[in-house]
N, C-alpha and C positions, 0 to 999 in steps of 0.2 A: 021537190018541196023547197021553198025559199028559206033563207036564213033570217031569223028574227033579229032585228036591230033595236036595241034599247034607245029610248029617247034620252036626250041630255038631262031631262028632269028626273029620270029614274036612275041614271048612272051614279049621280052624286050620293044619294042616300045609301045605295048598295056598296059603293066604294068605302064610304065612311063606316058602315057596319063591319065590313071586312077588316078595316084598320083596327077597329075596337076589338074584334075577336083575336086578331094577331097580337095586339098589345096584351090582352089577357093571357094568351098562351105563352108569350115571351115572359111575362111576369111570373106565371106559375112555374115555367121551366127554370127561371132564375132562382125562385124560392127553393125548388127541389135541388138545384145545383148547389146553392149555398148551404142547404141542410146537409147534403152529402159531403160537401167540403169540410164542414165543421165536424162531422163524424170521423172523417179521415185524419183530422188533426190529432185525435186521441185524447184531447183535453176534455174532462167531464163537463166543465162549464160550457165549452163550445158545443159539446154533444147535446146538452140540454137545450141550448138555444136553437140548435138545428132541429131537434124534435118539436120544439114549440112553433117553429115556422110551418110545420105541417102537422098540426095537432091530431089529425085523423089517421096518421100513419102508425098502426100498431107495432110494426117492426122496429120503428125508431125508438119507441118507448121500451120495447123488449131489449134492444141493444143497450140502452142506458141502464136498464135493470141488470143486465149481465155484467156491465162494467162494475157496478157496485158489488155484485155478488162475487165476482171472480178477481177482484182487486186484492191480491194476496198481501200487499203491503198495508192497505188500509180498507178492508171490506166494510160495507155498510149494509147489513142484511135488511133492517127495517126499510131503508130507502129502496133497496132492490125489490122488496115485496110491493111497495107502493107503485113502482113503475111497472112491474109485471101485472099487477091488478088493473092498471090503466090499460095495458095491452090487451088483456083478455076481455075487458069491457068493450073495447073497440072491435075486437075480432074474437068473439067467444067460440068460434068453430075451428080455432087453430090448436091442434094438440101440442105443438111446440111451445106456445106461450103458456098453456096450462102446465106442461111439465116443468118449465122454468119456474113458474110460481110454486109448484109443488117442491121443487128443489130448494127454493128459498125458505119456504115454511119448514122443511125438513132441517135445513141448516140452523134455523132459528129455534128448533126444539118444539115446534108446534105440530106434533104428530097428527092430531085429528084433522087440522086444516090441510096438512100435506097429503094425507090419505084421501081427503075429499077432492083435492086438486088432481091427484093421480087418477081417481075414478072418473073425473070429468074429462080428462084427456082421453081415457079409454072409451068414454061414452061418445065423444065427438068423432073418434076415429077407431072403431072397434077392431079393424083389421091391421092396426099398426103393431108390428113386432117391437118397435122401439118403446111404444107406450107400455106394452106388456112387460118388457124387459125392465124398464125403470120402476114400474109399480111392483113387480116381483121382487126386485132387489130391496126396495123399501120394506116390503112385508117380511123379507128374510131378516133384515136388521131388527125388525120389530118382534121377531120370534114367532110370527104367524106362519109357520112352516107350510101347513097344508095349502093355505091360500097362495103363498109364495110359489110353491111348486106348480100350481095350476097356471099362474101367470107366466112363469119362466118356461114351462112346457109350451104354452101358446107362442111365446116369443121364438123359441127354437123351431117350432113348426113353421112359423112365418118367415124365419130367416135362419137357415141351417148354419150360416157362418158364425152364429152366436153359440153354437153347441160347446165348443171347447171352453169358452169363457164361462158358460153355464156350469159345466162339469167342475171347473175350478172353484167357482163361488160356492156351489152346494157342497162340494167335498170339504172345503176348508171350513164351512159352516157346521156340517154334521159329522164328517168323518165316517159316514156310513155309505158304502158303495151300493147297498141294496136300495137305499132311498133314491139314489141316482138312477139305478136300473128300473125301478118301479115307477118313478115319477117324472124323470127328466129326459132320459135318453130314448129316442125312438127305436123301436125294435126292427132295425134294418142293418144291413152289412156295413154301409159307410159310417153310420153313427157308432156302431160298436167298434169299428176300427179306430175311429177318432178317440173313443174312450180308452181303448187298448193302448194306443200310442201315448195318451196323456199319462196314464198310470205307469207305463214303462219308463217314460222320460223323467218322472219324479221318483223313480225307484220304489214303487209300491207294487211288488209282485203279487201279493195275495189279492188285492182288489182287481188287478189285471187278470188274474185267473178267474175271478167271478165273472168278469166281462167276457172272457174267453168261453166260458161255459154257455153263456147266453148266445154268443155268436155261433158256436157249433150246433146249438140246438135249432138254429134256423134251417139247417141243412141246405144252405145256399152256397153257390160257388164263391170262392175267395181266392184271389191270386196269391200264390205262395209268398212272393216278395213283400206283400203287405203285412205279413206276420213277423218279419225278421226283427223289427224293433222289440217285439214281445219276447222272442227267443233270446235276444241279446240281454234283456233284463233278467230272464231266468238264469242265463249263464253267469251274469254279474253277481247274482244272489246265490250261486252254487246250488241252484235247485234243479238237480238232475232227475229226481223222482217224478216231478210234474212235467219236465221237458219231454221225456220219452213218449208218454201217451199223447201229449199235445202235438208232437211232431207228426205222429201217424194221423191224428185228426186233421192237421193242417194239410198234409199231402192228399188226404182223401177229399177235403173241400176244394183243393186246387186241381183235383182230377188228375193227379200224378201218382198213381199207385206204385209205380216202379221205384219211388223214393222211400217207400214205407220200410220201417225196420221190423223185420219179421224173422221167424225161425230162431236159431241159436245165436246168430251174430248180432252185435250191436252197431254194426256199420250200415249206413244207408247206401244202397246201390253199390255194393262191393264188386259187382260184375260190370259196372259202368255202362248200364243199358240206357241211361238217360243223360241229358245235358246237365252240367254242373249247375245247381241252383244258386250257388255263391252266397249262402247264408243258412241260418238255422243249424240243423244237424246234418246238413248235406255237404257235399264236396265244394271246396272253394279254390279259386285260382285267380291270381293277379298276374297280368302279362309281365314278362321279364325281358330285358334287352338281350338280343342275340338268341332268343328262345321262341320256338313255335310249339303249339300243343294241338293235338287232334286225337280222335278215337281211331282205333285200328281193330280189324277183325282177327289179328294174330293173338291167340291165347294158348296157354299150355294144355287146356283140356276142352277146347271148343265151347266153353261157357261164356256167354256174354261177349264183352269187348275188352280191349286193353286201352290204356292211355299211353300215347306216344309223345315224347318230348324230343325235339331235334335242336341241337346246339350248333350254331354256325361258326364257332371259333372266333367270334368277334369280341367276346367279353369274358371277364373272370366272374362268372355269375354266382350269386348267393341264392341257392334254391331252398325255399321253405314250403313249397306247395307242389302238387295238390295236398290239401289239408282238410281234415274233417274232425269235428269235435264229437266224441262219443260219450253219451251219458252213462255213467257207471256208478257203482256203489262203493263207498269207502270200505277198507278192510276185506276186499275180495280178491280172488286170484282169477286172472284172465289169460287166455292164450291168443296171441296175435299171429296171423298168418297172411302172407302175400306172396305173389310170384313176381320176379323181376328178371328182365333180360336186357343186356347192354350190347352195343355195337360200336367199337372204336371210340370209347370214352377216353379222352386225353387227360393229362395231368395226373399227379399223384392223389388228388382229391376227387373222388368219384361219387357214386350215388349210394345213399343209404336210406333206410326207413328209421324214423325216430318216433318213439312212443313216450309221451311225457305227461305230467300233470299240467293241464291247460291253464291253471290259475295260480298255482303255487310252485315255488322253486323246490328243487330236490330231486324228484323222480324223473330220471331221463334214461331211457334204454334205447341203444342204437344197434342196428344190424351191421354186418360186415360191409366194408367199403368195397364197392364193385367198380373196377376200371377196366379199360380195354374191351374185349369182346367176350361175352358170357352167354351160354344158352339159358333157357328159362331155369331160374334158380329159386328154390323155396326159401322164403324168409320166415323164420319162426322165433318168436320171443315170448317168454313168460313174464307176466306183469302182476305184481302184488300191490294193490292200491293202499296207500297210507290212510289213516283215519280222516284226513282233511280232504282227500281227493274225491271229487264228484264228477269231474270231466277229464277225459284223456284226449290229448291232441295226437292224432295219427297223421304223419306227414312224410312226404318224400323230401330229403334234404341233401344239400351239397354245400360244404363250407368253401369259401373262396380260397384259392391256392395261394400259398406264400412264395412260390417260386417265380423266377423271372419269366419263364415260358408258361404262363398261367391261364391262357385263353382256353376255354372249354369248347370242345367239339365232339360230335358223336351223337348217338341216339340211345334213349332208354325207354323201355316199355314196363308198365306195371299192370297187374291183373289180380283178380281173385282175392280181394282184401277182406279179411274178417277179423273180428274181435269177439271171442267166445268166453263166456263165464265158465269157469271150471267147477265141477261138482265137488261137494264136500264142504268141510269147515273153511272159514276164511283163513288165509295164510298170513304169515308175518309180513308186514309192509317192507318194501325196499326203499332205501333213501336215494340210491343212484346205482345204476348198472350200465355196463357197456359190453357189447359182444362183438 
């Protein structure tokens, strides 16, 4: 096929037409560049001139409206409304422009117009979580709670990241956790955990318990560490009565029945059959310099396992763990029991058990100081809880040595830990004891 060659008479008009098109495009690009440049300057006069250069650009007029609305030093809400109305007239299918207009009407106190604009934003983009959220918040401020909850619930379903903010808004508006549970919070594990953390962090234990009841009613698996913020709040509120059954529910949901508190003892996993959960009402341990920890099959009665701590002689260690918080009753008598074995524990400061009030000063009961090498030795302490005591801290301790040759070496084993309520009437509380 041959190449078509234009005659000189056709080339000139085509070339001229191309020049005209190029000139138009260059002019339009220049206008757009100049308009954008004037917006970047940040001067409202220049911004308005920029918008006027491209009068069909709805975004430009919306930006001018936002300037007037959000200018904290000198807001001009009527002017903002004018520019937002111009934007929605150019582009009536933009939810953003309708929401901006609704915000301006709202700020101006024109509630019917604001509601109408929010509804229009919802109509043009019914799947928008943002439109649902803004409209729901408007309705909440207007006292139209039922409608507000419907919109906020839609927003949360569309964007789960809004859930914590939704919980906060509705809680501070109503103060009614059941309204949240019935109308806002989806009935699933992640949503309930979000609510549980929210109430725990703002120190609202009773609403947190209401959420907890809904969570456990799902009968779904829940990782144990996701509940620790909740148990920390119960601890901070001295709520031991609710903590104990909640712990057993938590370990059941986590499918860790070995951590349940059952039988006579209030200690979770006193035979050390499971790994330390490091939170809640379970055993806790934080690594110490010069110390290693492990489980050992060596026990005095072949029940469960023991915990073994090895000290390498490189540090004057301050031992305060393993530790567990036991939920107890005030004004009651308890018997603590454990087994301890040591091998070549150096320095005059050896290993003890300490039972104390976990939240208040006063009650502290220590066992004898074990140093050197000792076979399995029973540790038994009687504890009378004062009226203010709701949690006892049960822990292995070793105070740093004050001597020159103070580096700790050797090994200690602990096993068979229990804390048992004594039968009969409550005993007189102890302020402090040492054995």
